[in-house]
N, C-alpha and C positions, 0 to 999 in steps of 0.2 A: 498326664499327671505322673509325678514321680513319688517315690516313697517319702521324699523330704517334705511333701505337702500333706502327709497324713499325720493326724494328731490323736491323742487320747480324747481331748475335749476341745471343741471350738465354742467360744462365747461371742455372740454377735451383739455388740453394744457395750459401752463402758460406764454407764450411769449407776444409779443406786443399786439396781439389780445385778447388772453384768459386772461392774467393777468389783462389787462386794463378793460375788461368787468366785471370781477369779482370785481374789485375795485369799478366800477360804481354801481353794483347791491348790494354790501355789505350793504349799509345803508338802504336798503328796509326792512330789517328784515326777508326776505324770506330765506328759508333753501337752501344753496348753497354748492355744492360739486365741488372741483377742483380735476381733475385727471391728474397727471403728470407722464410721462413715465420714467423720471429719478429721481434723488434725488437732494439734495443741492450740488452745486459745492464745493468740498473740498477747504478750505482756506489753502494755502501752498505756499512756496516760488516759486514753479514752475509756479504759476499763472502769475508771471512776468518774466519768463525766456524764452527768444526768442527761444532757442534750443528746449525746452520742448513744447512750444505752436506752433511754426511755423514749425521747422525742423522735429520734431518727431511726431507732431500732438497728443500730449498726451490726450487732452480733446475731440477730435473728436469721434463721435460714431464709435464703432468697427464693422462697417457693410459695405457691398459693394452693389452697384446697378449695373445695366448693361446698356451699351449704345445700340444704334440701331443695332450695329454689334454683340451684345452679349458679348462684352468685359467688364470685371469687372472694376469698378472704385470706390474709396472711396469718398463719398459725404462730402461736408463741412457742416455737421450738428452736433449739440450738444444737448444732451438730459439732461437738468438740469432744476430746478425751475428757471423760467425766460427765458427759451428757448434760442434761438440764440442771444437775446439781452445781454446775459452775455458776449458775445464776440464781439458785434458790435462796430462800432466806434462812436456811439451816435450822428452821423450827422443827424439832424432832420429838414429836408427841407419840405416845402409845395410843392406840384405839382403846376405848373403854370396854370392859368385859361384856357389857350389854350389846356392843356393836357386833359381837361374834354370834349372837343369837338372833332370832327373829324379833324385829322391833317395829311396832306399829307407828306409822306417821299419819299426818293429816290426810295425805293424798295416796296412801297405800302402805305396803309392807316392805321393809328392808329385810331381805332374806338372811337366813342363818348360814354361817360358814360350815364347811365339813370338818373344821377343827375348832378348838375352844381357845379362849384367852390363855388358859392354863397351859395348853400345848405350846403356845408361842412365847410364853412369858420368859423362859430361860434365854431365849434368843433375843428378846427385847433387851434384857440386861447386857448381854454380850454386845449387841449393836450400840447401845448407849456408851459402853466403855470404848469400843473400837472408834466410834465417831466423836469422841471427846466431848460428850454432851454434858453441859453444865446445868444443874438443876437441883431440886431437893424433893425427893419423894416424901409424901405425907402432907404436903401443903394443899393439894387439890383433893377435895372430898369425893370427887367422882372417879378418881383413878382406881385401878384394880390393885390387888396385892402384888408386892414386888419381892423378888428373891435377893436383891442387892441394891444398895443405895447408889446414886450416881457417883462416878469416880471423881467428879469435879464439882466444886461448890457452885451455887447459882451465880450468874452475872449480877452484880449488885446494881440496884436501881440508882439512877442519877436523881438529884433532888426533886425535880418536877414529877417524875414517875413515882418516886417514893411517896410524895404527897397524894398522888392519885390513888396509890395502894391504900393509904390511910383513909382517904375519903370513901373508897369503896367498902372498906371494913366498917366504917360508920353507918353505911347503909345495910349492914347485916350480911354482907357478901364475903366471899372467900377468894380474893385474888391470890395468885401464886406466881412464883418465878417461872417464866417461860423457859422450857428446856431447849437449849440452843447449842449447836455444834461449832465451837470455836476453840482455837488453840491459844487460850488466854490464861495468863497468870496475873492475879490481882494482888495489890497490897491491901492493908486493912481498911482503906477508904475506897476500895473498888477500882483504883487506877491501875493501868497496865504497868507492871514492873519493867525495868529496862531490858530484861531478857525475854519478855513475852513476845511471841510472834504476832498476836493480835494487839492492836493499839487502841481498841475501843473507838473506832471512827464511825462516821455516819454513812458508810457505804456498804453495810452488810446485806441489805435487802434488795435483791434484784440486780446487784452488781457482782461481777467476778472479783475475787480478792487478789490484788496485786502482790500481797505478801505471802500468799499460800497459807493464810491463817484461818480460813473458813474450812470446815470439815466437808469438803466435796469429795466425790468418789475418786477423782484423779489423785488428789493429795493423799487421801487416807488409804486407798486400796490399790489403785492401778500402778502408781509409781513404786510402792513397796513390792507389789507382786512381780514387777518386771526386774527386780533385783535378783530373782530366782532364775537360774540358768535354763530351767525347763519351761519358762513362760516367754512367749513372743507376742508382739503386737504389730499389726499392719494398719496404718492409718489411711485415710482417704479410700477406704474399702467399702463401697456401697453394695451390700448384698442384694441381689436381684431376685433370686429364687433358690429354693431347696429342692433337690431331686432325690427320688427314692429308688430302691431296688425294684425288681419285677413284682415282688409280692406287695409292695406298697407299705410294708411294715417298718422299713428302716431308711433313714436319711443317709444317702451315700455320697452326696455332693452338695457343697455350698458354692454357689456361683456368684461371683462378685465382679464389679468393674473396679479396678484398682488404679489409682493415680490421680493427681491433682492437675487437671488439664487434659493431656492426651492419655485417656484411660484405656486400659486393656482388660479383656475378660480373663479372669483367673478362676480355677476351680480348686477347692480345698476339700478334704474329707477328714472325718473323725469318727471315733467309736460313739461319742456322745455329742450332740449339738444342743447348745443352750441359746435361746432367743431372748434378747432383752433390749429391744429397740424402742421401747415406749409403747403405751397402749394402742395408739393409732398405728404406728409403723410396724409393730409386731403383727397386728391383724392384717395389715396390708401385705406383709411378706408372706404370710400363710395363704391369703387369698390369691396372691399372684403366683403361688406355687401349685396351682391346680394342675391336675394331670388326669389321665384315663382312670387311674386307680383312685384319685381324689378329685372328682369333678367339681365339687363345691369349694375346693381349696384344701390345703393340708390341715389335718387334725380337725376337720370340720364335718364329720358325718352327722353331728348333732345340729348343724346349721346355727351354732351360736357364735362362731368366730366373726368378729366385727360388731356383734350386738351388745346391748347392755352397757354402752359407753356412759361413763360418769365423769364429772369434773368439778363437783361441789357447787353449791349456790353460795356465791361470795359477794360481799360488799366491802369495798375499800372506802373508808369515810374519814374526813378530816374535821375535827372539832377545833374551835378557836378558844384558846385559853385566855382568861382575863389577865393573868400574869404572863410575862414572857416565858417561853419554853426553850431554855438553853441546852436541852438534852442533845447529846450527839448519838450515843448508842441507846436508842429508844426501845429496842426489841427485847424487853426484859420482863414483861408482865402479861398474864393471861387470866381469863375468868371463865369458869365452866359451870357456874351455879344453875344455869338454865339449859345445860347440855341435853338433859333427858326430859325436861318439862318444867313447868312453873306452877305457881299457885292458881293461876287463871288460865291454864292451857295444859291439856293432858298429853300433848305430843312433844317430841324433842324440838328445841329451838336451835341449838348449836352452841358454838363457842365464840368468845371475843379474845383477840390478842392484839398486841401492839405491832404496828408496822415500823419500817425504817423511817427515820425523820425526814419530812419534806424539806426541800430546799427551794430557793427562789426559781431555779430553772424548771423544776417540776411544777411549781405554782404557775409560772408563766405559760407552761405547756397546757395547763387547764383553763387559762384565763378566758377564752371565748365561751366555754361552757358555764362559767360562773358569772357571766355578765349580769349585773343587777342583783346578784346574791350577796355581794359584799358592799360595804359602805364606802363612800368616797374618802372618809378619814382613815381608812385602813388600806394603803397601797399594798401591792403584792409582796414587797420585801418585808413589810411589817406583818402581813398575814403569815408569811413563812416563819417568822420569828415566834409567832404565837400558835403555830399549828401543833396539834396533837393528833397522831394518826392511828386509826384503828382498822383492824381486819376482822370482819364478821364472816363466820364460816358455818353454813348449814348443809345438811345432807341432801343430795339429790338421789333419786331412786333409780335402780337399774331397769329401765324400760327397754323392751326388745327392739322397738323401732328407733331408739337412739343408737345409731349404728354407723359403722364405717363400711363403705362399699367402693368398688373400683368401676370406672367407666371403660369403654372399649379402647380408649387411648392410654389407660393406666392412670388417669387422673383420680385423685383421692376425694371422695365425697363423704361429708360428715353431716348426718341428719341429727337434729337436736331439738327437743322440746324445751325451750328456755323458761317455761313457766312451771316446770316439774317440781312440785313440793316446795314452793317458795313461801307459803304462809308462815312457817316457823321463822324463817329469816326475817320477814317483815316484822314479826312480833319482837324479834331480837333487836332490830333497829329501834323500834319504839321504846323498848326497855332502856337502851342507851340514851336515846333522845330525852326521855323523861328524867334522866339522872343528871343531865349536863349542869344544871344550876347548882346541884349539890357537889359537883366535881370541879368547881371553879372554872366552868366554861360558859361561853355565851350560849344562851338557850336555843337561839334560832340559827346557829351556825353549825350545821352538820352536813358538810358538802361531800357529794360523791366524788371520789378520787380515782377516776377511771384510768389514770396513767398506769396504775397497777393491774388494771383489768383490761388491758389491750384496747384502750381508747373506747371504752363503753360497748365493746362488741362481745357479748358473753360467749359466743361460739369461738371467738379467737383466743379466749383465755384458756389455753390448754395445759397450763403448768401443772395442774392436779389431775391430769387425765388418768383414767383407770377403767377397769372392766375390759370387755372385748374378747378375752380368751379365758373365761371364768373357769375355776376349778370346782370339782364336786365329786360326789360318789357315784352318780348315775351318768353313764356315757350318753344317755339320751338327751340330757339337758345341760351338759358341761363338756368342755373341750379337754380339760386336764384332770388327772386324778389328784389325790390329796398331796402327793409329792411333786405336783406341778409337771408331771410327765404326761404327754398327750395320750389320751385313751387309745387313739388309733395307731400309734407308732411306738416302737420299742426303745428308741434312743433320742427322742426329741423332748426338751423341757422348755418352759417359758417362765422367767423369773423377774420380770418387771411388774408394774402395777396392773398389767393385763389380767392377772389371775383373780383379782378382787371380785367376789360376788356382790359386795356392797362396799361403800367407801367411808361410812361414818362421817364425822364432822371435824376431823383433825387432818392436818397435812399428812399425806400418805407415805412420805419418804421412809420414816423409821420402820413402818410395817413392811415395806419392800425390802429394806436392808435386813431386818430380822428374818424374814422368810428366805432371803438369799442365803443367809448363814445356815438355816435349817435344811434347805434343799442341797446346799453345798455338802453338808455332812452326809446326806443320803447318797449323793453321787460319789463322794469319796469312798464310802463303804462299798458301793457297787463296783468301783474301779479296782478295789482290792480282790 
């Protein structure tokens, strides 16, 4: 090793956590190294091709994990600069204040966090402004207090979704504009102006953006951070293990295989090491870094690393509108009236939001699963034209045996109880099903749209992965302290969604981003 390889901070991973904390630390002038397992996503026509992205899974990592029965499955992970945010739907919700406290569900308790909504609130506002979130605080009656309005107005509904919003209001409900991160400038009719980066296309959800107009971590954070002379990035750097000094209290070496093809092993060192590989891979890295001082894995004296894996209970559903649905940018509406409960159920149900608009290629991809569910007078192209797509999101609970482990060959095993706390989600589906006739939809056409859920394999749908390296005040039952520093080590932090003790029922990205800004401020102060 040479002095040239020593840094003030090494950040492993460039997604919502890693990319954001690098952006936060870049202005400090400290020497920062980003290590990214993949390269830049190639810009090509297939970025916007449904068959390439969804049916063939062209951009998913070519790897397999194992379920609790030892069966292989392909996880929904992408290794590129920007991490999984290159493919996320950019729905950037705050968790509800109640999500930070102990919350009783039908199947158990969602535990309290070691900090409150009020602690994170200023960082939520900063995160919304940084990631160009379009929305309007005050529309959603379940949201917490805010210190600042969104910096950008909500993305306006197209006519069919505006009608849906009106119809929901007639049912006494409170639909609101979905908060979404896009670089969009609208005219008074909601159309993209000629200078707008975003063109309001139908490729926002699950596709990378060819125009760089979606607020992913690469566009918003990594590229601007790299404009600072003190920030460097090495791509195709697969970090294999972290090594410590003789006391076991300090990470002294980050060992990675570097190169696309003929890879070589390289060691880097830093005063502070930040892990942000995603909930599964961050746990894997810590477990793989076991040593005499840390026989159960790094930061794992509590035996919680890898445990309490969460990924939401999700349903992607397609309703069939009686009138054609000409919407292109469909992801503009959400509904949280039953987030914390309903008049006939004392427990949280979760939230409903719009998905990206189905197209004929996606419909054809689902055709075998829907055999008999659609009528002969509605061929798949017509079905696609009438489709209205919903995403239902319920909370799953942090169960200790839902966990990531490694086998003797280094294979990744993910044990998951797929029936964990699903009663609320089932009730949410019945709520939607019961309203279809009032919403201008065919009553009996609410089809499971598994193309968004990894072909109907719940364990493969890892886009909302969280937990595995939870934070807390007690080192006996948490791996990280309230600043996301490992209890067992003096210079190791984890800032992706691994730190979540619970996951709520909204997309986790904004909370990961806000927390990365918070921890970034803590590290910047420490570096001074």
